[in-house]
C-alpha positions as CSV (number, residue, x, y, z in Angstrom):
1,M,80.2,110.7,106.9
2,P,83.5,110.7,104.9
3,D,83.8,109.8,101.2
4,L,86.0,106.7,101.3
5,R,86.5,106.9,97.6
6,D,87.9,110.4,97.8
7,L,90.0,109.5,100.8
8,Y,91.7,106.6,99.0
9,D,92.2,108.7,95.9
10,E,94.1,111.2,98.1
11,Y,96.1,108.4,99.6
12,A,97.1,107.0,96.2
13,R,97.8,110.4,94.6
14,G,101.4,111.4,93.8
15,G,102.8,107.9,93.3
16,E,103.9,105.9,90.3
17,V,100.7,103.7,90.2
18,P,98.2,104.6,87.3
19,E,95.0,106.1,88.7
20,Q,92.8,103.4,87.2
21,F,94.8,100.7,89.0
22,S,94.3,102.4,92.3
23,Y,90.7,102.9,91.7
24,W,89.8,99.3,90.8
25,S,92.1,97.8,93.3
26,S,90.5,99.7,96.2
27,N,87.0,99.2,94.8
28,T,87.5,95.4,94.8
29,A,89.4,95.1,98.1
30,F,87.1,97.4,100.2
31,G,84.0,96.1,98.4
32,T,84.7,92.7,99.8
33,Y,83.0,93.7,103.0
34,F,79.6,93.9,101.3
35,G,79.4,90.1,100.6
36,R,75.9,89.1,99.6
37,R,74.3,91.1,102.4
38,C,74.1,94.0,100.0
39,K,72.4,93.2,96.7
40,F,70.1,94.3,93.9
41,S,67.0,92.1,94.4
42,L,65.8,91.6,90.9
43,R,64.6,88.3,89.3
44,Y,68.2,87.4,90.2
45,H,70.4,88.7,93.0
46,L,73.3,90.9,92.0
47,W,76.0,91.7,94.6
48,P,79.1,93.9,94.4
49,S,81.9,91.3,94.5
50,M,84.2,91.3,91.4
51,Y,86.9,89.3,89.7
52,M,89.5,92.0,89.0
53,C,92.7,91.6,87.0
54,L,95.2,94.5,86.5
55,V,96.9,94.1,83.1
56,A,100.1,95.9,82.0
57,P,103.3,95.0,80.2
58,S,105.8,93.3,82.5
59,A,107.6,95.6,85.0
60,T,106.0,98.8,83.8
61,A,102.8,100.1,85.4
62,R,103.2,99.1,89.1
63,K,100.2,96.8,89.0
64,S,101.4,94.7,92.0
65,T,102.0,97.9,94.0
66,A,98.4,99.0,93.3
67,A,97.0,95.7,94.4
68,E,99.2,95.4,97.5
69,D,98.4,99.0,98.7
70,A,94.6,98.3,98.7
71,T,95.0,94.8,100.1
72,E,97.2,96.0,103.0
73,I,94.5,98.4,104.1
74,L,91.9,95.6,104.0
75,E,94.3,93.4,106.0
76,L,94.8,96.0,108.7
77,A,91.1,96.6,108.9
78,I,90.4,92.9,109.4
79,D,93.2,92.4,111.9
80,G,91.9,95.3,114.0
81,E,88.4,93.9,114.3
82,E,87.5,93.2,118.0
83,D,84.3,91.3,117.3
84,V,84.9,88.9,114.5
85,D,81.8,87.3,112.9
86,E,80.5,86.4,109.4
87,T,80.6,90.1,108.3
88,V,84.4,90.3,108.6
89,P,85.9,89.2,105.3
90,L,88.4,86.4,104.8
91,L,91.6,87.4,103.1
92,I,93.5,84.5,101.4
93,Y,96.9,84.7,99.7
94,E,97.9,82.3,96.9
95,P,95.8,79.3,98.2
96,T,95.5,75.9,96.7
97,R,91.9,74.7,96.0
98,A,91.8,72.5,99.0
99,A,93.2,75.2,101.4
100,M,90.7,77.7,100.2
101,L,87.8,75.4,100.6
102,A,89.0,74.4,104.1
103,T,89.3,78.0,105.2
104,M,85.8,78.9,103.9
105,G,84.3,75.7,105.2
106,K,85.6,76.2,108.7
107,A,84.2,79.7,108.8
108,T,80.9,78.5,107.5
109,E,80.6,75.9,110.2
110,E,81.4,78.5,112.8
111,Y,79.0,81.2,111.7
112,G,76.3,79.3,109.8
113,T,77.0,81.3,106.6
114,T,80.2,81.9,104.6
115,P,82.0,85.3,105.2
116,P,82.9,87.3,102.1
117,L,86.3,86.5,100.7
118,L,89.1,88.3,98.9
119,L,91.5,86.0,97.0
120,Y,94.7,88.0,96.3
121,N,97.5,86.9,94.1
122,D,99.8,89.3,92.3
123,E,100.4,86.7,89.5
124,A,97.3,85.5,87.7
125,R,99.2,82.5,86.3
126,N,99.4,81.1,89.9
127,I,95.6,81.2,90.1
128,F,95.2,79.5,86.7
129,A,97.9,76.8,87.2
130,D,95.3,74.3,88.5
131,P,92.3,73.7,86.2
132,A,90.3,72.2,89.1
133,F,90.9,75.4,91.1
134,V,89.7,77.5,88.1
135,G,86.6,75.4,87.9
136,L,85.9,76.1,91.6
137,L,86.2,79.9,91.0
138,D,83.7,79.5,88.1
139,S,81.2,77.8,90.4
140,L,81.6,80.3,93.2
141,Y,81.0,83.2,90.9
142,T,77.3,82.8,90.6
143,R,76.1,79.9,92.8
144,R,74.3,80.9,96.1
145,R,75.4,77.6,97.7
146,Y,78.4,75.5,96.9
147,K,78.1,71.9,98.0
148,R,80.4,69.1,96.9
149,E,80.9,65.7,98.4
150,T,84.6,64.5,98.4
151,K,85.9,61.0,98.7
152,G,88.4,61.7,101.6
153,N,87.3,65.0,103.2
154,G,83.6,64.7,103.6
155,V,81.3,67.5,102.2
156,D,82.5,71.0,101.2
157,D,79.5,73.1,102.1
158,L,79.4,76.9,101.6
159,I,76.4,79.1,102.1
160,D,75.9,82.6,100.5
161,Q,79.6,82.8,99.6
162,A,80.8,86.0,97.9
163,V,84.2,85.7,96.4
164,S,86.3,88.6,95.0
165,I,89.6,88.2,93.2
166,L,92.4,90.8,92.8
167,T,95.2,89.7,90.6
168,C,97.7,90.9,88.0
169,T,99.1,89.8,84.7
170,T,100.4,90.8,81.2
171,P,98.8,90.8,77.8
172,T,101.4,88.3,76.7
173,W,100.4,85.8,79.3
174,L,96.7,86.3,78.7
175,G,97.3,85.5,75.0
176,S,98.8,82.2,76.0
177,A,96.1,81.3,78.5
178,M,93.1,82.0,76.2
179,D,93.2,78.6,74.4
180,Q,92.9,76.7,77.7
181,Y,90.3,78.8,79.5
182,G,88.2,80.3,76.7
183,F,88.2,83.6,74.9
184,G,84.9,85.4,74.9
185,E,83.2,83.1,77.4
186,G,83.8,80.9,80.5
187,T,86.4,81.9,83.0
188,M,88.0,84.8,81.2
189,G,84.6,86.4,80.6
190,R,84.0,86.7,84.3
191,F,87.0,89.0,84.9
192,L,87.1,92.7,84.6
193,F,90.4,93.5,82.9
194,V,91.9,96.9,83.6
195,Y,94.8,98.1,81.5
196,A,97.6,100.6,81.8
197,E,100.5,101.0,79.4
198,D,103.0,102.5,81.9
199,R,103.4,104.1,85.4
200,T,102.2,107.6,86.0
201,C,105.6,109.0,86.7
202,K,109.0,107.9,88.0
203,I,109.8,108.4,91.7
204,A,113.2,107.2,92.8
205,W,112.6,107.5,96.6
206,P,109.0,106.9,97.4
207,F,109.1,107.8,101.1
208,Q,106.1,107.2,103.3
209,S,105.4,110.6,105.0
210,D,103.8,110.9,108.4
211,E,100.8,112.5,106.8
212,R,100.3,109.7,104.4
213,E,100.6,107.1,107.2
214,K,98.0,108.9,109.2
215,L,95.7,109.0,106.2
216,K,96.2,105.3,105.7
217,M,95.1,104.5,109.3
218,R,92.1,106.8,108.9
219,I,91.0,104.8,105.8
220,V,91.5,101.6,107.8
221,E,89.1,102.8,110.4
222,E,86.5,103.9,107.8
223,V,86.8,100.6,105.9
224,R,85.9,98.7,109.1
225,K,82.6,100.6,109.2
226,L,81.5,99.0,105.9
227,R,80.7,95.7,107.7
228,T,77.5,97.3,109.1
229,L,75.9,97.7,105.7
230,A,73.3,95.1,104.8
231,G,70.1,95.0,102.8
232,N,68.6,95.5,99.3
233,I,70.2,98.1,97.1
234,S,67.7,100.6,95.6
235,I,68.2,102.9,92.6
236,E,66.7,106.3,92.0
237,K,64.3,106.6,89.1
238,S,66.4,108.9,86.9
239,A,69.3,106.4,87.2
240,Q,67.0,103.5,86.5
241,N,65.6,105.1,83.4
242,K,69.1,106.0,82.1
243,F,70.3,102.4,82.6
244,Q,67.2,101.1,80.8
245,V,67.8,103.3,77.8
246,W,71.4,102.4,77.6
247,Y,70.8,98.7,78.1
248,E,68.2,98.6,75.3
249,N,70.4,100.4,72.8
250,Y,73.9,99.1,73.7
251,S,75.5,97.6,70.7
252,P,79.4,97.8,70.7
253,Q,81.0,98.5,67.3
254,D,84.6,97.8,68.3
255,H,85.9,94.5,67.0
256,A,87.8,93.6,70.2
257,V,84.6,94.2,72.3
258,R,82.4,92.1,70.0
259,V,84.6,89.1,70.0
260,S,85.8,89.1,73.6
261,G,82.4,88.4,75.3
262,W,82.4,91.8,77.0
263,E,79.0,92.8,75.5
264,A,77.2,90.2,77.6
265,R,78.9,91.3,80.9
266,M,79.1,95.0,80.7
267,H,75.7,95.7,82.3
268,T,76.7,93.6,85.3
269,H,80.0,95.5,85.7
270,V,78.1,98.8,85.5
271,L,75.6,97.8,88.2
272,K,78.3,96.3,90.5
273,T,80.4,99.4,90.2
274,A,77.5,101.8,90.7
275,S,76.5,100.1,93.9
276,T,80.0,99.9,95.2
277,T,80.4,103.6,94.5
278,A,77.3,104.5,96.5
279,M,78.5,102.4,99.5
280,L,82.1,103.8,99.4
281,R,81.1,107.4,98.9
282,R,78.2,107.7,101.3
283,Q,77.9,104.3,103.0
284,E,74.3,104.0,101.8
285,L,72.4,101.3,99.9
286,H,70.9,103.7,97.3
287,V,72.4,104.3,93.8
288,R,72.0,107.8,92.6
289,L,72.3,109.1,89.1
290,S,75.8,110.4,89.8
291,D,76.9,106.9,91.0
292,L,75.6,105.3,87.7
293,E,77.3,108.0,85.6
294,E,80.6,107.4,87.4
295,A,80.2,103.7,86.8
296,F,79.5,104.2,83.1
297,E,82.6,106.4,82.8
298,R,84.8,103.9,84.6
299,V,83.5,100.7,82.9
300,T,83.5,102.3,79.5
301,A,87.2,103.3,79.9
302,V,87.9,99.6,80.6
303,E,86.0,98.6,77.5
304,K,88.0,101.0,75.4
305,S,91.2,99.4,76.5
306,L,90.2,95.8,75.8
307,W,92.1,95.8,72.5
308,A,95.4,96.3,74.4
309,V,94.4,93.7,77.0
310,H,93.6,91.0,74.4
311,R,95.9,92.1,71.5
312,N,97.9,88.9,71.6
313,V,95.0,86.5,71.2
314,L,93.4,88.8,68.6
315,I,96.5,89.2,66.5
316,D,98.0,85.7,66.9
317,G,94.7,83.9,66.9
318,E,92.3,83.3,64.0
319,I,90.6,86.7,63.8
320,R,90.9,86.9,60.0
321,E,90.5,90.6,59.3
322,I,93.1,91.6,61.9
323,K,95.6,89.0,60.6
324,V,95.2,90.1,57.0
325,I,96.2,93.7,57.8
326,E,98.9,92.9,60.3
327,T,100.5,90.4,57.8
328,A,100.3,92.8,54.9
329,V,102.4,95.4,56.9
330,R,104.9,92.8,58.0
331,D,105.3,91.5,54.4
332,A,106.2,95.0,53.3
333,G,109.5,94.7,55.2
334,P,111.6,97.3,56.9
335,G,110.6,100.0,54.4
336,G,107.0,99.8,55.4
337,V,103.9,100.4,53.2
338,K,102.1,103.7,52.6
339,H,98.5,104.1,53.8
340,S,96.7,104.2,50.4
341,P,98.4,101.2,48.9
342,L,97.8,99.2,52.0
343,R,94.2,100.2,52.1
344,N,93.7,99.4,48.4
345,K,95.3,96.0,49.0
346,V,93.2,94.8,51.8
347,V,90.0,96.8,51.8
348,R,88.1,94.3,49.7
349,K,88.8,91.6,52.2
350,V,88.0,93.5,55.4
351,G,85.9,96.5,54.5
352,G,86.7,100.1,54.8
353,K,85.2,100.7,58.3
354,L,87.0,97.7,59.8
355,F,90.2,98.7,58.1
356,D,90.3,102.1,59.7
357,E,89.3,100.7,63.1
358,T,91.9,97.9,63.0
359,I,94.7,100.3,61.9
360,Q,94.0,102.4,65.0
361,H,94.1,99.4,67.2
362,L,97.3,98.0,65.7
363,T,99.1,101.3,66.1
364,A,97.8,101.8,69.7
365,A,99.0,98.3,70.6
366,K,102.4,99.1,68.9
367,T,102.1,96.1,66.7
368,I,102.6,98.4,63.7
369,H,104.1,102.0,63.8
370,E,102.7,105.0,61.9
371,I,105.5,107.0,60.3
372,P,104.8,110.5,58.9
373,I,106.0,111.1,55.3
374,E,107.1,114.6,54.5
375,G,106.5,115.9,50.9
376,S,105.6,118.9,48.8
377,G,101.9,118.0,48.8
378,R,99.6,116.9,51.6
379,P,101.4,115.1,54.4
380,G,101.3,111.3,54.1
381,R,102.0,108.3,56.3
382,K,103.2,104.8,56.1
383,Y,103.2,101.8,58.4
384,I,106.1,99.7,59.6
385,H,105.7,96.4,61.5
386,A,107.1,96.3,65.1
387,D,109.4,93.5,64.0
388,F,111.5,96.0,62.1
389,I,111.2,98.7,64.7
390,N,112.3,96.7,67.7
391,G,114.8,94.4,65.9
392,K,118.1,95.0,64.2
393,E,116.5,96.5,61.1
394,K,115.2,100.0,61.8
395,P,113.8,102.5,59.4
């Protein structure tokens, strides 16, 4: 029984795509096969499908390449199926709301239940262009049955639908979209945003070797076997206990995490990721402690990058403490401001702990730049706003 997770990691290795993009793209695309047939049966049902968005500055981290690589394998697996039934996923590219409902509705009529679906679009702005379409995605995220009567087309009736989304965008675009779709709740809160700053390396001639092509086709064959999985997902006692302890004590301190709505969603992301890990690694419906630990590691890494994902809305919005510090550095001009005078100026307004945390985030997001100051005594540092680094006036 091959480890599909390791096989895909081997397939993706050596390219320009950041590892976290390959990991989450393949988890989302291949996990589409599980639908709602594989679920944690708690007081509510929790199934593995995800709304996934790869985030990176424009034309840097090969986010579309990562998404297309995983989607291509899913497409090949679907096209090669001889016996097509409700366990074979639907793959839809850039649909309108009406087209998506028509495709899902037709399949529901044929099979009596709705096959799992992957909606793929390499530009998130295309998905969010139509507010009515966004409202549909919100409904499909949690409802077991979607039923809506229309004036001209009869009744849209879906049963046990499980929709996954794989898309890409930039922090700048997210910042502009937050006002319309909600920051910290609603539509944006349903997505798992994965961030990378740049590509892993630069490869001028990314040839497809015969060995890599053979590995791709092997993965295609293994992905097809996922359709046979169905039933309730169990979890071993040690993993259950670890999750309970974490859940009862989880209280994020990071400002970006607190205001983005992540806290209310992280436990769901962890369980979805742990169950997908078990099914991809061993094709079994049993979550081990190792699966849960891998899920914690992966989802925590996503949490740590939320500042970079949401930096535009955090800085340009009305988050008072962040704005105070960022404005103070900009007002200092091209010469910048030393650490101690800056801290003394704003610490009464924001508090010492939040000052240190926000400085780290602003420098990581390259909104401000930390410049070492050489001297006879202990080394110092000052901060210069990016407006003076990237513009005509440079230090």
